[in-house]
C-alpha positions as CSV (number, residue, x, y, z in Angstrom):
1,M,-63.5,263.4,-46.9
2,K,-62.1,261.3,-49.7
3,R,-64.8,262.0,-51.9
4,R,-64.5,266.1,-51.5
5,L,-60.5,265.4,-51.8
6,L,-61.1,263.8,-55.0
7,L,-63.9,266.3,-56.2
8,F,-61.5,269.4,-55.3
9,S,-58.5,268.1,-57.4
10,S,-60.5,267.2,-60.2
11,L,-62.2,270.7,-59.8
12,F,-58.9,272.1,-59.6
13,M,-57.8,270.4,-63.2
14,L,-60.8,271.1,-65.1
15,S,-61.6,274.8,-64.1
16,T,-59.8,276.4,-66.9
17,G,-61.0,273.8,-69.6
18,V,-57.1,272.3,-69.6
19,S,-56.0,269.4,-67.8
20,F,-52.5,268.5,-67.5
21,S,-50.8,265.0,-67.6
22,Q,-50.2,262.8,-64.6
23,Q,-47.0,261.5,-63.7
24,D,-46.3,258.1,-65.6
25,K,-47.4,254.6,-64.1
26,L,-45.3,253.7,-60.9
27,I,-44.2,250.4,-60.8
28,T,-42.3,248.8,-57.6
29,H,-41.5,245.6,-60.0
30,F,-39.6,248.4,-62.4
31,I,-36.7,245.8,-62.6
32,F,-39.3,243.7,-64.9
33,D,-40.8,246.6,-66.8
34,K,-37.6,248.3,-68.6
35,M,-39.2,248.4,-72.5
36,S,-42.1,250.1,-71.6
37,L,-40.1,253.5,-70.4
38,N,-37.2,252.9,-72.5
39,P,-37.6,251.4,-75.7
40,G,-33.7,250.5,-76.2
41,A,-34.1,247.6,-73.9
42,A,-36.6,245.9,-75.8
43,G,-35.3,242.1,-76.6
44,I,-32.5,242.6,-74.8
45,N,-32.4,239.5,-72.9
46,D,-32.5,236.1,-75.5
47,G,-36.0,234.0,-75.7
48,I,-39.6,235.3,-76.1
49,C,-40.7,237.0,-72.6
50,G,-43.8,238.1,-71.7
51,T,-44.6,240.2,-68.4
52,S,-48.0,241.0,-66.6
53,I,-47.9,243.5,-63.7
54,Y,-51.2,244.8,-61.8
55,R,-51.0,247.5,-59.1
56,N,-53.5,248.9,-56.7
57,Q,-52.1,251.9,-55.3
58,W,-53.1,253.4,-52.0
59,D,-55.6,250.5,-51.3
60,K,-59.0,251.9,-49.8
61,V,-58.1,255.4,-51.0
62,N,-60.9,256.3,-53.1
63,G,-60.2,257.0,-56.9
64,A,-56.8,256.2,-56.5
65,P,-54.3,254.8,-58.9
66,N,-55.1,251.1,-60.8
67,S,-52.7,250.0,-63.4
68,A,-52.1,247.5,-65.6
69,L,-49.2,246.6,-67.9
70,L,-48.5,244.1,-70.3
71,N,-44.9,243.5,-72.4
72,V,-44.4,241.0,-74.9
73,E,-40.7,241.2,-76.0
74,A,-38.1,239.0,-78.2
75,N,-34.6,239.0,-79.6
76,L,-34.9,238.6,-83.1
77,M,-30.9,237.3,-83.4
78,P,-31.6,233.4,-83.8
79,V,-34.1,234.2,-86.8
80,I,-32.6,237.0,-88.5
81,K,-28.9,236.6,-87.7
82,Q,-29.2,240.3,-86.4
83,D,-29.2,241.8,-83.0
84,L,-32.5,243.1,-82.8
85,G,-35.1,243.2,-80.4
86,V,-38.8,244.1,-80.8
87,G,-41.7,244.0,-78.3
88,I,-45.4,245.5,-78.0
89,S,-46.3,247.4,-74.5
90,F,-49.5,247.9,-73.3
91,Y,-50.4,249.8,-70.0
92,H,-53.9,250.9,-68.9
93,D,-54.1,253.7,-65.8
94,A,-57.5,254.4,-64.2
95,I,-57.0,257.4,-61.6
96,G,-60.6,259.2,-60.3
97,F,-62.7,259.8,-63.3
98,T,-59.7,259.5,-65.7
99,R,-58.9,256.7,-68.2
100,Q,-55.3,256.2,-69.9
101,N,-54.4,254.0,-72.3
102,N,-51.3,253.3,-74.2
103,V,-50.2,251.0,-76.5
104,S,-46.6,251.3,-78.1
105,L,-44.9,249.1,-80.6
106,N,-41.0,249.2,-79.5
107,A,-37.8,248.3,-81.6
108,S,-34.3,248.2,-80.8
109,Y,-31.1,248.0,-82.6
110,R,-28.0,246.8,-80.8
111,F,-24.0,247.2,-81.5
112,D,-21.4,245.4,-80.1
113,I,-19.1,248.1,-78.3
114,A,-15.4,246.7,-78.4
115,G,-16.2,243.6,-76.5
116,A,-17.1,245.6,-73.4
117,G,-21.1,245.5,-73.8
118,R,-24.1,246.2,-76.2
119,L,-25.8,249.5,-76.6
120,G,-29.4,249.5,-77.5
121,V,-30.7,252.1,-79.7
122,G,-34.8,252.0,-79.2
123,V,-37.9,254.0,-80.5
124,G,-41.3,253.3,-79.5
125,L,-44.5,254.4,-81.8
126,G,-47.7,254.0,-80.4
127,I,-50.7,256.1,-79.3
128,I,-52.4,257.6,-75.9
129,N,-55.9,257.6,-75.4
130,I,-57.4,259.9,-72.8
131,G,-61.4,259.2,-71.4
132,M,-62.8,260.9,-68.4
133,T,-66.7,259.8,-67.6
134,P,-67.5,262.1,-64.4
135,D,-69.9,260.9,-61.9
136,W,-69.9,264.4,-59.9
137,V,-70.6,264.7,-56.4
138,P,-71.4,268.4,-55.5
139,P,-70.6,269.5,-51.7
140,V,-74.0,270.9,-51.1
141,T,-75.6,272.4,-54.2
142,P,-77.2,270.8,-57.0
143,I,-74.5,269.2,-59.8
144,D,-73.4,272.5,-61.6
145,P,-74.0,272.5,-65.5
146,S,-70.5,273.7,-66.3
147,L,-69.1,270.4,-65.6
148,P,-68.2,268.4,-68.5
149,V,-70.0,265.4,-68.8
150,G,-67.1,263.3,-70.3
151,F,-64.3,263.2,-72.7
152,S,-61.8,261.0,-74.9
153,A,-59.7,261.7,-77.2
154,M,-56.4,259.9,-78.9
155,K,-53.3,260.8,-80.8
156,F,-49.9,259.5,-81.8
157,D,-47.4,259.1,-79.1
158,L,-43.2,258.6,-79.4
159,N,-41.0,257.3,-77.0
160,G,-37.0,256.8,-77.7
161,G,-34.2,255.3,-75.7
162,L,-30.5,254.4,-75.4
163,Y,-29.8,251.1,-73.1
164,W,-26.2,249.9,-72.2
165,K,-25.4,246.2,-70.7
166,G,-22.2,245.5,-69.8
167,T,-20.3,242.9,-69.7
168,Q,-19.6,243.1,-66.1
169,D,-23.4,242.5,-65.0
170,Y,-24.5,246.1,-65.3
171,Y,-26.7,248.1,-66.9
172,V,-27.6,251.9,-67.5
173,G,-30.2,253.4,-69.4
174,I,-31.4,257.0,-70.7
175,S,-35.0,257.4,-72.2
176,S,-38.1,259.7,-72.5
177,T,-41.7,259.4,-73.0
178,H,-44.3,260.8,-74.9
179,L,-41.7,263.1,-76.7
180,T,-44.2,264.6,-79.4
181,A,-46.0,265.7,-75.8
182,P,-49.4,264.9,-77.5
183,V,-52.2,267.5,-77.1
184,L,-55.8,265.4,-76.6
185,T,-58.5,268.2,-77.2
186,D,-62.3,266.7,-77.3
187,S,-65.8,268.6,-76.9
188,T,-68.1,267.7,-74.2
189,A,-71.3,269.0,-73.3
190,V,-71.2,271.0,-69.9
191,G,-74.9,271.9,-69.7
192,T,-78.2,272.3,-71.7
193,G,-77.5,273.6,-75.3
194,T,-73.8,274.0,-74.1
195,V,-70.3,272.6,-75.8
196,A,-67.0,273.4,-74.5
197,N,-63.5,272.1,-75.4
198,V,-61.5,270.1,-72.9
199,T,-57.7,269.3,-73.5
200,Y,-55.3,267.2,-72.1
201,N,-51.8,268.2,-72.5
202,S,-49.4,264.8,-71.8
203,A,-45.8,266.5,-70.7
204,R,-42.6,264.6,-71.4
205,H,-41.3,262.5,-68.9
206,Y,-37.2,261.5,-68.5
207,Y,-35.9,258.0,-67.0
208,L,-32.3,257.3,-65.8
209,M,-32.1,253.5,-64.9
210,G,-29.3,251.2,-63.8
211,G,-28.7,248.6,-61.9
212,K,-25.4,245.8,-61.2
213,T,-25.5,242.2,-60.0
214,F,-23.0,240.9,-57.8
215,M,-22.9,237.4,-58.3
216,N,-22.3,234.7,-55.6
217,A,-23.1,237.3,-53.3
218,F,-23.5,235.7,-49.6
219,G,-21.5,232.5,-50.5
220,S,-22.2,230.5,-53.7
221,Y,-26.0,230.7,-53.2
222,G,-27.2,233.5,-55.5
223,H,-26.6,236.9,-56.6
224,L,-27.8,240.6,-55.4
225,D,-29.3,242.8,-57.4
226,V,-29.0,246.8,-57.1
227,N,-31.2,248.9,-59.3
228,V,-31.9,252.5,-59.2
229,L,-35.0,254.0,-61.5
230,M,-34.9,258.3,-61.6
231,R,-38.1,259.6,-63.3
232,T,-39.1,263.2,-63.9
233,D,-41.7,265.3,-65.6
234,M,-39.4,268.6,-65.2
235,V,-41.6,269.5,-62.6
236,K,-41.4,267.2,-59.8
237,L,-38.6,264.1,-59.6
238,S,-38.7,260.5,-58.2
239,S,-36.4,257.9,-57.3
240,D,-36.6,254.1,-56.5
241,I,-34.2,252.3,-54.8
242,N,-34.2,248.6,-55.0
243,I,-32.1,245.9,-53.5
244,R,-33.0,242.4,-54.4
245,Y,-31.3,238.8,-53.4
246,M,-32.3,235.6,-55.7
247,W,-31.7,232.6,-54.3
248,F,-30.4,229.7,-57.0
249,D,-32.6,231.7,-59.2
250,K,-35.2,230.0,-58.1
251,L,-36.6,232.4,-55.2
252,Y,-35.8,236.5,-54.7
253,A,-36.7,238.7,-51.7
254,G,-35.7,242.6,-51.6
255,L,-36.7,246.1,-50.7
256,T,-37.7,249.4,-52.3
257,Y,-37.4,253.0,-51.1
258,R,-39.3,255.6,-53.5
259,T,-39.0,258.9,-52.3
260,S,-41.6,261.0,-50.3
261,D,-43.9,258.1,-51.3
262,A,-43.3,254.5,-49.8
263,V,-41.4,251.8,-48.8
264,A,-41.9,248.2,-50.4
265,I,-41.1,244.8,-49.6
266,M,-41.5,242.4,-52.7
267,A,-40.7,238.4,-53.1
268,G,-41.0,235.7,-55.7
269,A,-40.2,232.6,-56.9
270,R,-40.1,230.3,-59.7
271,P,-42.4,227.5,-58.7
272,F,-42.0,225.0,-61.3
273,L,-38.3,225.4,-61.1
274,M,-38.5,224.5,-57.1
275,M,-41.3,221.7,-57.7
276,N,-40.5,219.8,-61.0
277,P,-37.4,221.1,-62.5
278,G,-36.7,220.3,-66.2
279,T,-39.6,221.3,-67.7
280,A,-40.2,224.5,-70.2
281,M,-42.4,226.1,-67.3
282,D,-38.9,226.2,-65.5
283,H,-39.2,230.1,-66.4
284,L,-42.3,231.0,-65.0
285,L,-41.8,233.3,-61.9
286,I,-44.5,235.1,-60.1
287,G,-43.9,237.8,-57.6
288,Y,-45.6,240.5,-54.8
289,S,-44.6,243.6,-53.5
290,Y,-46.4,245.3,-51.1
291,D,-45.8,249.2,-50.5
292,I,-46.0,251.3,-47.4
293,T,-47.1,254.4,-48.0
294,T,-45.0,257.3,-46.1
295,N,-46.8,260.0,-47.3
296,K,-49.8,262.4,-46.4
297,L,-52.1,260.0,-47.3
298,S,-50.7,257.1,-44.9
299,S,-53.1,257.7,-42.3
300,I,-55.9,256.6,-44.8
301,S,-54.2,254.5,-47.2
302,R,-53.5,250.7,-46.3
303,G,-50.4,250.5,-48.9
304,S,-50.0,249.3,-52.1
305,H,-50.2,245.9,-53.6
306,E,-48.5,245.0,-57.0
307,M,-48.6,241.3,-58.7
308,L,-46.0,239.9,-61.0
309,I,-46.0,237.0,-63.5
310,K,-43.6,236.4,-66.2
311,Y,-42.8,233.7,-68.8
312,C,-39.9,233.4,-70.8
313,Y,-39.5,230.9,-73.7
314,Y,-36.2,230.0,-75.3
315,L,-36.0,228.5,-78.9
316,P,-33.9,225.8,-79.2
317,P,-30.6,225.9,-81.2
318,V,-30.8,225.5,-84.8
319,P,-29.4,221.8,-85.5
320,I,-26.3,221.5,-87.4
321,Q,-26.7,219.2,-90.2
322,T,-23.1,217.8,-91.6
323,S,-22.4,215.2,-94.8
324,N,-19.3,213.1,-95.0
325,H,-18.2,211.6,-98.6
326,P,-18.6,208.0,-99.1
327,R,-15.5,207.4,-99.3
328,W,-15.2,208.6,-95.8
329,L,-18.2,207.0,-93.9
């Protein structure tokens, strides 16, 4: 039944020779993946940070999405004395027969607004690659010779966004990915001596994000974060609401609700800060989340698993050298 469902959906997309883009990746730990959605958030925090997230969505469902993400970003203020953030973002999506790879170089310049916060204006320049290697499983008859054998294409991609970080421990961002709405086309063999064009239309996606940190929540032991992410491709709207508690900046636990899809639990820790504080490894963070599927796949899905690793390195302050006249030593 699972294979027939996958075959039906694939045939539906390809029956006219045109396939429309999927919703961009879904990440439960979206609070650690702001740059790939909004380049205005590139390097918003001090230091050089690397974030890796792997997601296995709808476990045990044949052809379900699997995503891998890597973000590396830095704030160049200590180097060039300008509030400029830069970063590179890469993610890989595998859904059924389809493989998508996105690479984006991001830059954000920030402006101080009357002491109320910093506004980041960002742009992401990159490429999008779509590939397909079908392994058709016909229900009864032999393989249809009109079905495409393979597909691969690459195009320029453009993202843009604004990101506001207020002085009162809150943030708001608005952005769009695939602004150029690239159309990827390739010629593929569909039978003996037959060649056809397969086209993949990437839709623009729009994002609205925001969050607030409540310091010293439930006493002086830690802080409470509330985060919201809304996404749409102007066809469907999806929202994530996350509540996370951070205990002494060492441990966190939280819940995420995604409309019409899942309820997730998450937990994470800074293991070296807990066991051996005072080293550079204090800034290593690991996390895990488990999504309980609430959509129509709940009867066959064993949920979604997600793993997070993040590390930040903070440059030491530049030493200030002073000199005195020999008479005043």
